[in-house]
Residue frames relative to the residue before (quaternion, step in Angstrom):
aa qw qx qy qz dx dy dz
M 1.0000 0.0000 0.0000 0.0000 0.00 0.00 0.00
T 0.6640 0.5297 -0.3190 0.4204 3.58 0.89 -0.90
D 0.6185 0.5670 -0.3445 0.4210 3.55 1.03 -0.82
V 0.6652 0.4949 -0.3110 0.4646 3.62 0.87 -0.86
L 0.6952 0.4694 -0.3014 0.4534 3.55 0.90 -0.87
E 0.5994 0.5526 -0.3334 0.4736 3.54 1.15 -0.54
L 0.6150 0.5429 -0.3216 0.4729 3.49 1.06 -0.80
L 0.7109 0.4652 -0.2624 0.4576 3.51 0.81 -1.06
A 0.6521 0.5098 -0.3147 0.4645 3.63 1.07 -0.62
D 0.6987 0.5004 -0.2612 0.4395 3.50 1.16 -0.57
I 0.3969 0.7335 -0.4589 0.3064 3.54 1.30 0.12
K 0.0192 -0.8199 0.5720 -0.0157 3.59 -0.67 1.04
T 0.7820 0.2133 -0.1014 0.5768 3.66 1.12 -0.61
S 0.6523 -0.4896 0.4056 0.4127 3.52 -1.35 0.16
D 0.6283 0.5332 -0.3335 0.4580 3.63 1.01 -0.82
R 0.6497 0.5094 -0.3221 0.4633 3.58 1.02 -0.80
R 0.6342 0.5379 -0.3398 0.4393 3.48 1.03 -0.78
K 0.6424 0.5208 -0.3276 0.4570 3.56 1.02 -0.73
E 0.6356 0.5342 -0.3201 0.4563 3.59 1.03 -0.87
V 0.6709 0.4881 -0.3029 0.4690 3.66 0.96 -0.82
A 0.6315 0.5239 -0.3356 0.4627 3.54 1.02 -0.73
E 0.6488 0.5109 -0.3137 0.4688 3.55 1.02 -0.82
Y 0.6345 0.5181 -0.3469 0.4568 3.52 1.01 -0.62
I 0.6498 0.5281 -0.3096 0.4506 3.53 0.99 -1.04
N 0.6533 0.5204 -0.3238 0.4444 3.61 0.96 -0.95
A 0.6986 0.4751 -0.2707 0.4616 3.55 1.06 -0.69
H 0.7435 0.2839 -0.1417 0.5887 3.57 1.28 -0.45
S 0.0005 -0.8684 0.4942 -0.0409 3.57 0.94 1.10
D 0.6394 0.5290 -0.3408 0.4418 3.64 0.98 -0.82
E 0.6481 0.5316 -0.3069 0.4507 3.61 1.00 -0.74
F 0.6855 0.4860 -0.2749 0.4672 3.45 1.04 -0.96
E 0.6206 0.5407 -0.3482 0.4486 3.65 1.05 -0.63
N 0.6199 0.5024 -0.3460 0.4935 3.57 1.07 -0.53
V 0.6145 0.5380 -0.3551 0.4548 3.66 1.04 -0.62
L 0.6013 0.5990 -0.3329 0.4110 3.58 1.04 -1.03
D 0.7138 0.4762 -0.2903 0.4236 3.59 0.69 -0.99
S 0.6407 0.5037 -0.2895 0.5020 3.56 1.19 -0.63
A 0.7064 0.5009 -0.2796 0.4146 3.53 0.70 -1.17
F 0.7598 0.4163 -0.2044 0.4556 3.56 0.89 -0.86
K 0.5782 0.5055 -0.4100 0.4919 3.53 1.18 0.63
G 0.7622 0.3232 -0.2407 0.5066 3.52 -0.78 1.05
T 0.2381 -0.7824 0.5623 0.1224 3.44 -1.39 0.45
S 0.2639 0.7816 -0.5013 0.2611 3.48 1.27 0.64
K 0.6676 -0.4936 0.3630 0.4230 3.64 -1.19 0.38
S 0.6643 0.4933 -0.3097 0.4684 3.61 0.93 -0.89
K 0.6595 0.4913 -0.3400 0.4561 3.66 0.92 -0.82
I 0.6133 0.5272 -0.3643 0.4618 3.63 0.99 -0.75
Q 0.6424 0.5423 -0.3175 0.4387 3.59 0.90 -0.88
Y 0.6176 0.5685 -0.2927 0.4579 3.51 1.09 -0.98
K 0.6790 0.5065 -0.2645 0.4610 3.46 0.93 -1.17
Q 0.6490 0.5221 -0.3139 0.4558 3.60 0.99 -0.88
H 0.6574 0.5218 -0.3166 0.4419 3.52 0.94 -0.84
I 0.6731 0.4926 -0.3087 0.4573 3.52 0.98 -0.76
L 0.6147 0.5209 -0.3203 0.4982 3.56 1.17 -0.74
D 0.5696 0.6113 -0.3844 0.3925 3.69 1.01 -0.52
V 0.7810 0.3147 -0.1600 0.5152 3.54 1.13 -0.72
V 0.3788 0.7739 -0.4659 0.2013 3.66 1.23 -0.10
D 0.6476 0.5453 -0.3261 0.4206 3.64 1.07 -0.70
L 0.7183 0.4322 -0.2429 0.4881 3.54 1.22 -0.43
L 0.5318 0.6393 -0.3918 0.3936 3.59 1.28 0.09
S 0.6345 -0.4951 0.4272 0.4120 3.55 -1.20 0.31
A 0.6433 -0.5349 0.3617 0.4114 3.55 -1.15 0.65
K 0.6549 0.5312 -0.3261 0.4274 3.68 0.86 -0.87
L 0.6903 0.4891 -0.2489 0.4715 3.56 0.93 -0.93
A 0.6583 0.5234 -0.3117 0.4421 3.48 1.02 -0.92
I 0.6218 0.5398 -0.3227 0.4668 3.57 1.05 -0.86
Q 0.6698 0.4966 -0.3193 0.4504 3.60 0.89 -0.86
V 0.6213 0.5178 -0.3404 0.4795 3.63 1.08 -0.67
I 0.6630 0.5089 -0.2969 0.4619 3.57 0.87 -1.11
E 0.6423 0.5357 -0.3179 0.4466 3.60 0.79 -1.00
R 0.7028 0.4218 -0.3189 0.4759 3.68 0.80 -0.76
A 0.6322 0.5671 -0.3267 0.4148 3.57 1.00 -0.95
I 0.7176 0.4615 -0.2924 0.4319 3.67 0.74 -0.93
E 0.6837 0.4411 -0.3008 0.4976 3.56 1.28 -0.23
D 0.4372 0.7163 -0.4586 0.2925 3.58 1.31 -0.06
I 0.5891 -0.5694 0.4602 0.3420 3.50 -1.39 0.63
D 0.6952 0.5071 -0.2602 0.4379 3.64 0.89 -0.97
S 0.4172 -0.7540 0.4497 0.2350 3.62 -0.46 1.14
R 0.5781 0.5741 -0.3631 0.4521 3.57 1.21 -0.53
I 0.6716 0.4698 -0.2845 0.4973 3.54 0.93 -0.95
K 0.6255 0.5454 -0.3369 0.4448 3.60 0.92 -0.78
V 0.6782 0.4955 -0.2918 0.4575 3.54 0.81 -0.95
R 0.6335 0.5198 -0.3218 0.4743 3.56 0.99 -0.88
G 0.6684 0.4952 -0.3031 0.4650 3.58 0.91 -0.85
L 0.6557 0.5021 -0.3073 0.4729 3.63 1.04 -0.72
Q 0.6163 0.5329 -0.3275 0.4785 3.58 1.13 -0.70
A 0.6286 0.5061 -0.3276 0.4914 3.63 1.06 -0.84
A 0.6260 0.5313 -0.3440 0.4555 3.64 0.93 -0.82
Y 0.6515 0.5234 -0.3043 0.4571 3.56 0.96 -0.97
R 0.6922 0.4848 -0.2949 0.4459 3.60 0.79 -0.93
T 0.7568 0.3662 -0.2271 0.4915 3.57 0.96 -0.73
R 0.3453 -0.7707 0.4539 0.2841 3.61 1.33 -0.02
V 0.1370 0.7819 -0.5760 0.1948 3.51 0.80 1.11
D 0.0272 -0.8225 0.5663 0.0443 3.57 -0.56 0.93
S 0.4841 0.6917 -0.4249 0.3265 3.58 1.18 -0.11
L 0.6743 0.4745 -0.2609 0.5021 3.55 1.36 -0.37
N 0.3289 0.7938 -0.4621 0.2196 3.64 1.28 0.09
P 0.6534 0.5174 -0.3500 0.4277 3.58 0.87 -0.77
Q 0.6273 0.5233 -0.3194 0.4801 3.57 1.18 -0.61
L 0.6324 0.5370 -0.3126 0.4626 3.50 1.15 -0.71
I 0.5851 0.5378 -0.3842 0.4700 3.60 1.05 -0.50
D 0.6607 0.4928 -0.3326 0.4583 3.59 0.87 -0.69
I 0.6306 0.5312 -0.3191 0.4672 3.53 1.07 -0.73
L 0.6964 0.4856 -0.2920 0.4403 3.53 0.91 -0.97
E 0.6990 0.4763 -0.2699 0.4602 3.58 1.07 -0.75
N 0.5819 0.5489 -0.3745 0.4689 3.61 1.34 -0.19
K 0.1963 -0.8299 0.5081 0.1206 3.56 -0.29 1.24
D 0.5215 0.6234 -0.4127 0.4112 3.50 1.31 0.20
E 0.5456 0.6441 -0.3607 0.3966 3.43 1.40 -0.47
Q 0.5606 -0.6183 0.4188 0.3578 3.66 -1.02 0.57
F 0.6640 -0.5235 0.3501 0.4031 3.56 -1.12 0.53
E 0.6580 0.5378 -0.3134 0.4238 3.59 0.82 -1.00
V 0.6310 0.5519 -0.3064 0.4509 3.50 1.03 -0.94
R 0.6897 0.4747 -0.2586 0.4818 3.53 0.82 -1.14
K 0.6311 0.5505 -0.3496 0.4201 3.59 0.90 -0.89
W 0.7174 0.4484 -0.2875 0.4491 3.56 0.77 -0.79
A 0.5523 0.5484 -0.3932 0.4895 3.56 1.23 -0.42
V 0.6532 0.5056 -0.3232 0.4618 3.65 0.92 -0.80
H 0.6602 0.4947 -0.3239 0.4631 3.63 0.97 -0.86
I 0.6744 0.4831 -0.3283 0.4517 3.64 0.89 -0.69
L 0.6329 0.5188 -0.3439 0.4605 3.59 0.95 -0.77
G 0.6629 0.5318 -0.2785 0.4475 3.50 1.02 -1.01
S 0.7648 0.3897 -0.2302 0.4584 3.60 0.89 -0.87
T 0.6795 0.4688 -0.3029 0.4762 3.66 1.10 -0.41
D 0.8051 -0.0595 0.1031 0.5810 3.60 0.89 -0.90
S 0.0278 -0.8428 0.5375 0.0073 3.58 0.63 1.05
A 0.6516 0.5209 -0.3263 0.4445 3.64 0.90 -0.78
G 0.6633 0.5531 -0.2759 0.4219 3.47 0.99 -1.08
Y 0.7796 0.2938 -0.1204 0.5399 3.48 1.06 -0.99
G 0.2301 0.8332 -0.4638 0.1944 3.50 1.27 0.49
K 0.6395 0.5360 -0.3117 0.4545 3.50 1.01 -1.04
I 0.6581 0.5241 -0.3069 0.4450 3.55 0.86 -0.94
L 0.6887 0.4856 -0.2601 0.4715 3.59 0.92 -0.99
R 0.6589 0.4907 -0.3381 0.4590 3.60 1.04 -0.72
R 0.5976 0.5654 -0.3315 0.4619 3.60 1.15 -0.74
L 0.6800 0.4986 -0.2957 0.4490 3.49 0.91 -0.97
A 0.6674 0.5278 -0.3024 0.4297 3.56 1.00 -0.96
R 0.7119 0.4478 -0.2546 0.4773 3.59 1.11 -0.64
D 0.6021 0.5920 -0.3814 0.3762 3.63 1.15 -0.40
N 0.2685 -0.8116 0.5090 0.1007 3.52 -0.33 1.43
K 0.5989 0.5410 -0.3747 0.4563 3.54 1.23 0.07
E 0.5607 0.6222 -0.3518 0.4179 3.51 1.39 -0.16
D 0.6664 -0.4482 0.4159 0.4268 3.61 -1.29 0.15
V 0.4728 -0.6861 0.4716 0.2885 3.61 -0.67 1.06
N 0.6943 0.4803 -0.2914 0.4499 3.64 0.85 -0.73
L 0.5904 0.5197 -0.3556 0.5049 3.55 1.20 -0.47
R 0.6326 0.5498 -0.3221 0.4401 3.55 0.98 -0.86
K 0.6649 0.5350 -0.2682 0.4470 3.46 1.04 -0.94
E 0.6109 0.5257 -0.3149 0.5013 3.54 1.25 -0.67
A 0.6445 0.5095 -0.3398 0.4578 3.56 1.03 -0.76
V 0.6136 0.5595 -0.3285 0.4500 3.59 1.11 -0.76
F 0.6153 0.5428 -0.3179 0.4750 3.50 1.06 -0.92
A 0.6689 0.5170 -0.2843 0.4522 3.60 0.85 -0.96
L 0.6751 0.5338 -0.2903 0.4184 3.51 1.05 -0.83
T 0.5409 0.6247 -0.4213 0.3737 3.63 1.18 -0.25
K 0.6168 0.5303 -0.3305 0.4786 3.55 1.36 -0.23
V 0.6677 0.4506 -0.2685 0.5282 3.60 1.36 -0.11
N 0.0056 -0.8428 0.5363 -0.0444 3.58 0.01 1.28
D 0.3891 0.7169 -0.4968 0.2963 3.49 0.39 1.25
D 0.6945 -0.5030 0.2794 0.4320 3.64 -1.07 0.26
E 0.6263 0.5564 -0.3267 0.4375 3.56 1.07 -0.62
T 0.6638 0.4752 -0.2932 0.4976 3.48 1.10 -0.85
L 0.6683 0.4971 -0.3256 0.4475 3.56 0.81 -0.87
G 0.6105 0.5504 -0.3246 0.4680 3.55 1.16 -0.60
T 0.6423 0.5274 -0.2962 0.4706 3.56 1.08 -0.89
L 0.6892 0.4989 -0.2636 0.4546 3.50 0.90 -0.99
C 0.6176 0.5107 -0.3275 0.5005 3.62 1.15 -0.63
V 0.6262 0.5221 -0.3390 0.4695 3.58 0.97 -0.82
L 0.6670 0.5041 -0.3214 0.4447 3.67 1.00 -0.78
L 0.5523 0.5844 -0.4198 0.4210 3.57 1.07 -0.15
G 0.7221 0.3860 -0.2650 0.5093 3.53 1.23 -0.14
D 0.3268 0.7616 -0.4877 0.2746 3.57 1.40 0.36
Q 0.5264 -0.6492 0.4446 0.3221 3.52 -1.15 0.60
N 0.6566 0.4865 -0.3154 0.4824 3.62 1.27 -0.31
V 0.4561 -0.7106 0.4651 0.2660 3.59 -0.57 1.13
E 0.6586 0.5140 -0.3592 0.4160 3.70 0.86 -0.72
I 0.6127 0.5414 -0.3346 0.4686 3.55 1.18 -0.64
R 0.6361 0.5212 -0.3161 0.4730 3.56 1.00 -0.90
E 0.6235 0.5338 -0.3241 0.4703 3.53 0.94 -0.96
S 0.6911 0.4677 -0.2948 0.4655 3.66 0.80 -1.02
G 0.6426 0.5227 -0.3422 0.4436 3.60 0.90 -0.78
A 0.6447 0.5317 -0.2942 0.4639 3.58 1.02 -0.90
W 0.6418 0.5406 -0.2890 0.4608 3.47 1.01 -0.95
A 0.6725 0.5134 -0.2799 0.4538 3.50 0.89 -1.05
L 0.6766 0.4818 -0.2807 0.4810 3.60 0.86 -0.89
S 0.6549 0.4972 -0.3326 0.4619 3.58 0.96 -0.67
N 0.6386 0.5088 -0.3107 0.4865 3.55 1.15 -0.55
M 0.7025 0.4796 -0.2716 0.4502 3.65 1.02 -0.71
S 0.1670 -0.8429 0.5004 0.1060 3.60 1.23 -0.45
A 0.2787 0.7657 -0.5177 0.2607 3.55 0.83 1.06
P 0.4424 -0.7066 0.4615 0.3034 3.64 -0.60 0.92
E 0.5655 0.6211 -0.3696 0.3974 3.59 1.24 -0.53
S 0.6645 0.5328 -0.2585 0.4558 3.60 1.28 -0.49
I 0.4017 0.7439 -0.4764 0.2416 3.61 1.29 -0.30
N 0.7048 0.4878 -0.3174 0.4057 3.65 0.58 -1.00
C 0.7092 0.4347 -0.2912 0.4726 3.57 0.85 -0.78
L 0.6304 0.5043 -0.3503 0.4750 3.60 1.06 -0.41
L 0.6206 0.5161 -0.3459 0.4784 3.57 1.16 -0.54
A 0.6296 0.5129 -0.3420 0.4729 3.52 1.15 -0.58
A 0.6287 0.5633 -0.3249 0.4264 3.48 1.08 -0.81
L 0.5460 0.6218 -0.4021 0.3918 3.64 1.12 -0.32
E 0.6818 0.4609 -0.2982 0.4835 3.53 1.28 -0.10
D 0.4132 0.7284 -0.4595 0.2957 3.51 1.35 0.08
E 0.5618 -0.6261 0.4320 0.3252 3.55 -1.17 0.64
S 0.6289 0.5380 -0.3283 0.4554 3.61 1.18 -0.46
E 0.4406 -0.6749 0.5254 0.2727 3.66 -0.81 0.94
K 0.6538 0.5224 -0.3429 0.4267 3.59 0.96 -0.89
V 0.6276 0.5158 -0.3454 0.4698 3.63 0.94 -0.86
R 0.6786 0.4996 -0.3150 0.4367 3.63 0.81 -0.85
D 0.6469 0.5395 -0.3165 0.4362 3.48 1.08 -0.94
W 0.6717 0.4835 -0.2801 0.4864 3.60 0.95 -0.91
A 0.5996 0.5393 -0.3410 0.4832 3.62 1.07 -0.58
I 0.6530 0.5362 -0.2792 0.4563 3.58 0.99 -0.87
R 0.6717 0.5041 -0.2558 0.4789 3.39 1.01 -1.10
G 0.6369 0.5346 -0.3174 0.4559 3.62 1.03 -0.89
L 0.7051 0.4554 -0.2597 0.4774 3.58 0.83 -0.97
R 0.6249 0.5409 -0.3289 0.4570 3.61 1.01 -0.86
D 0.7809 0.3757 -0.2405 0.4373 3.64 0.73 -0.78
M 0.4555 0.6363 -0.4653 0.4136 3.57 1.24 0.31
D 0.2891 -0.7117 0.5987 0.2270 3.57 -0.95 0.59
D 0.4086 0.7051 -0.4264 0.3925 3.52 0.79 1.23
T 0.4114 -0.7142 0.4979 0.2697 3.67 -0.66 0.98
K 0.6312 0.5462 -0.3505 0.4247 3.61 0.87 -0.69
A 0.6653 0.4925 -0.3072 0.4694 3.59 1.02 -0.86
L 0.6929 0.4732 -0.2967 0.4560 3.57 0.87 -0.90
Q 0.6507 0.4933 -0.3337 0.4711 3.59 1.00 -0.78
G 0.5901 0.5515 -0.3601 0.4669 3.59 1.07 -0.65
L 0.6605 0.5093 -0.3095 0.4567 3.54 0.89 -0.85
A 0.6363 0.5446 -0.2963 0.4590 3.59 1.07 -1.00
D 0.6716 0.5204 -0.3015 0.4327 3.53 0.90 -1.00
V 0.6485 0.5258 -0.2806 0.4736 3.54 1.06 -0.97
M 0.6751 0.5153 -0.3145 0.4241 3.52 0.84 -0.95
A 0.6470 0.5631 -0.3120 0.4087 3.53 1.14 -0.65
R 0.7806 0.3794 -0.1572 0.4712 3.52 1.19 -0.70
V 0.5450 0.6197 -0.3996 0.3990 3.65 1.30 -0.24
P 0.6602 -0.4975 0.3832 0.4121 3.62 -1.27 0.33
P 0.6872 -0.5070 0.3300 0.4022 3.67 -1.13 0.50
N 0.6875 0.4941 -0.3154 0.4287 3.54 0.79 -0.79
E 0.6601 0.4606 -0.3061 0.5083 3.56 1.14 -0.53
Q 0.5730 0.5826 -0.3662 0.4452 3.54 1.18 -0.47
V 0.6270 0.5426 -0.3068 0.4672 3.51 1.11 -0.85
R 0.6674 0.5114 -0.2822 0.4619 3.50 0.95 -0.94
M 0.6628 0.5233 -0.2710 0.4620 3.50 0.95 -0.96
I 0.6399 0.5250 -0.3213 0.4600 3.57 0.96 -0.85
R 0.6501 0.5220 -0.3033 0.4614 3.62 0.94 -0.87
L 0.7200 0.4715 -0.2428 0.4476 3.53 1.00 -0.86
V 0.7736 0.3849 -0.1971 0.4631 3.63 1.03 -0.69
V 0.5265 0.6844 -0.4166 0.2844 3.55 1.16 -0.43
E 0.6035 0.5684 -0.3648 0.4238 3.60 1.14 -0.57
R 0.5546 0.6166 -0.4162 0.3727 3.66 1.13 -0.32
K 0.1612 -0.8441 0.4982 0.1153 3.62 1.20 -0.54
S 0.3699 0.7203 -0.5041 0.3004 3.57 0.89 0.80
E 0.6272 -0.5318 0.4117 0.3928 3.53 -1.17 0.42
I 0.6504 0.5170 -0.3170 0.4573 3.61 0.89 -0.90
I 0.7086 0.4514 -0.2873 0.4600 3.60 0.75 -0.96
L 0.6854 0.4666 -0.3159 0.4612 3.60 0.77 -0.90
R 0.6057 0.5354 -0.3597 0.4660 3.66 1.04 -0.48
A 0.6504 0.4953 -0.3012 0.4908 3.58 1.05 -0.82
I 0.6433 0.5025 -0.3355 0.4702 3.64 1.00 -0.72
T 0.6222 0.5647 -0.3191 0.4383 3.56 1.09 -0.83
E 0.6172 0.5575 -0.3133 0.4584 3.55 1.08 -0.79
L 0.6913 0.4698 -0.2865 0.4683 3.54 1.06 -0.72
L 0.4472 0.6659 -0.4409 0.4027 3.56 1.27 0.18
G 0.6626 0.4394 -0.2991 0.5276 3.55 1.33 -0.15
S 0.3861 0.7400 -0.4845 0.2619 3.63 1.15 0.21
E 0.4283 -0.6913 0.5204 0.2606 3.54 -1.20 0.57
D 0.5910 0.5474 -0.3725 0.4609 3.59 1.32 0.01
V 0.4798 -0.7216 0.4329 0.2484 3.54 -0.68 1.20
E 0.6636 0.5220 -0.3076 0.4388 3.52 0.99 -0.84
V 0.6073 0.5220 -0.3392 0.4936 3.59 1.13 -0.77
L 0.6829 0.5004 -0.3222 0.4235 3.57 0.84 -0.87
R 0.6217 0.5268 -0.3416 0.4683 3.54 1.07 -0.75
T 0.7154 0.4624 -0.2797 0.4429 3.55 0.81 -0.94
A 0.6358 0.5382 -0.3172 0.4533 3.57 1.02 -0.70
A 0.6736 0.4979 -0.2886 0.4638 3.45 1.01 -0.91
W 0.5804 0.5590 -0.3199 0.4984 3.54 1.21 -0.85
A 0.6857 0.5152 -0.3107 0.4096 3.57 0.71 -0.97
I 0.6493 0.5017 -0.3032 0.4845 3.55 1.00 -0.94
G 0.6015 0.5460 -0.3523 0.4647 3.59 1.14 -0.60
V 0.6738 0.5084 -0.2750 0.4604 3.56 1.10 -0.82
S 0.7696 0.1486 -0.0406 0.6197 3.45 1.10 -1.01
P 0.2751 -0.8090 0.4957 0.1557 3.69 0.23 1.22
Y 0.0141 0.7921 -0.6052 0.0789 3.60 -0.93 0.99
P 0.3464 -0.7894 0.4675 0.1957 3.63 0.00 1.31
P 0.6205 0.5447 -0.3840 0.4134 3.73 0.91 -0.68
A 0.6222 0.5797 -0.3209 0.4169 3.58 1.22 -0.50
V 0.4804 0.7245 -0.4293 0.2450 3.66 1.20 -0.34
P 0.6366 0.5200 -0.3641 0.4380 3.64 0.93 -0.65
A 0.6606 0.5023 -0.2997 0.4706 3.50 0.92 -0.89
L 0.6459 0.5463 -0.3084 0.4351 3.56 1.00 -0.82
R 0.6394 0.5634 -0.2913 0.4345 3.50 1.08 -0.89
N 0.6068 0.5461 -0.3165 0.4831 3.53 1.24 -0.68
L 0.6456 0.5061 -0.3287 0.4680 3.67 1.17 -0.31
M 0.5214 0.6806 -0.4242 0.2916 3.67 1.09 -0.23
E 0.7394 0.3484 -0.2409 0.5234 3.57 1.15 -0.39
H 0.3574 0.7559 -0.4939 0.2386 3.59 1.23 0.29
E 0.5734 -0.6511 0.3871 0.3123 3.53 -1.06 0.78
D 0.6464 0.5211 -0.3104 0.4629 3.55 1.29 -0.56
E 0.4568 -0.7214 0.4506 0.2607 3.61 -0.74 1.02
Q 0.6617 0.5095 -0.3165 0.4498 3.53 0.98 -0.76
V 0.6130 0.5342 -0.3474 0.4671 3.54 1.08 -0.79
R 0.6681 0.4846 -0.3216 0.4641 3.64 0.89 -0.78
Y 0.6549 0.5337 -0.3237 0.4261 3.62 1.00 -0.88
Y 0.6874 0.4590 -0.2779 0.4894 3.57 0.90 -0.98
G 0.6012 0.5733 -0.3353 0.4444 3.58 1.09 -0.69
K 0.6504 0.4933 -0.3039 0.4912 3.61 1.00 -0.90
V 0.6622 0.4953 -0.3281 0.4566 3.58 0.79 -0.88
A 0.6676 0.4950 -0.3205 0.4545 3.57 0.94 -0.85
L 0.6325 0.5535 -0.3217 0.4361 3.57 1.04 -0.87
F 0.6570 0.5087 -0.3015 0.4676 3.49 0.94 -0.93
R 0.7062 0.4659 -0.2686 0.4605 3.61 0.73 -1.06
S 0.7058 0.4441 -0.2530 0.4905 3.64 1.16 -0.57
G 0.5623 -0.6550 0.3656 0.3481 3.54 1.28 0.20
G 0.5584 0.6462 -0.3643 0.3714 3.58 1.20 0.41
I 0.7580 0.2494 -0.1829 0.5743 3.57 1.25 0.27
D 0.5083 -0.6369 0.4955 0.3006 3.56 -1.12 0.73
P 0.5117 -0.6745 0.4168 0.3310 3.63 -0.71 0.88
T 0.6124 0.5683 -0.3379 0.4334 3.57 1.13 -0.55
D 0.6612 0.4914 -0.2753 0.4956 3.56 1.27 -0.50
L 0.5772 0.6110 -0.3646 0.4007 3.57 1.24 -0.29
Q 0.0518 0.8056 -0.5859 0.0707 3.60 -0.18 1.22
L 0.0047 -0.8216 0.5639 -0.0835 3.54 -0.37 1.41
């Protein structure tokens, strides 16, 4: 037993780590005896033994790695437990998932420990453990950061129950959860979430609104884009400016038509931004409205208007004096 531990403690380089791992794989019986001893107790020397073993876990055979991880995630020391969970995550070990459920449901466990349990469940069988993850995400008595981790894991579960949960989270009292829910839905791009993302455009949080805008913008769906256009027409000027900058890259007929309509705004900043946007995404039907800006009193409005006119085919390049 001492020989193996001495080898582990003597690792100084990555090449040496590989050599020790090869020795362990070739002498599995000897190593298994070490495990039982090393993972008993919490003395400083025992912690060091465990750390040394975890240093080579990724290079061990699947059988030995699972034995190490199994002991590590049951360890009393949270540092060892976290390293064991991280190893389980890297190797996608799912045979220990029932134990991870116990860890996740133990509210006395440290956040880092429970967080990694969420990540493993979400990456190995997110659909199978979707109910547990959805319940965690909705639990307003839980640690907010852990709920956010559950939301992240749920982006891998694109089913009606998950979409329903994420939509519910857009009404959560905690702004961080609403932001996480909007982010998740924007990444999933599910047409079923259009209505709740449209509702989220009225959220008091700018981040929630931004993620909702991005989610709707990136869907190849007429209802989503028309919903954005309708909202953009009726929100205050400062919000119109933000929305124009976020949606212009979509370059859809619906969006560009909505931006063109804002070329008639009485707000100078809206005019500047709308004209700039048409310059970024040329739109020939905007030419008449752009020509109306050529005599505007604001220099930037005129400048962006000329650029947009040129790029949309409404002005001869030789007449473009910038």
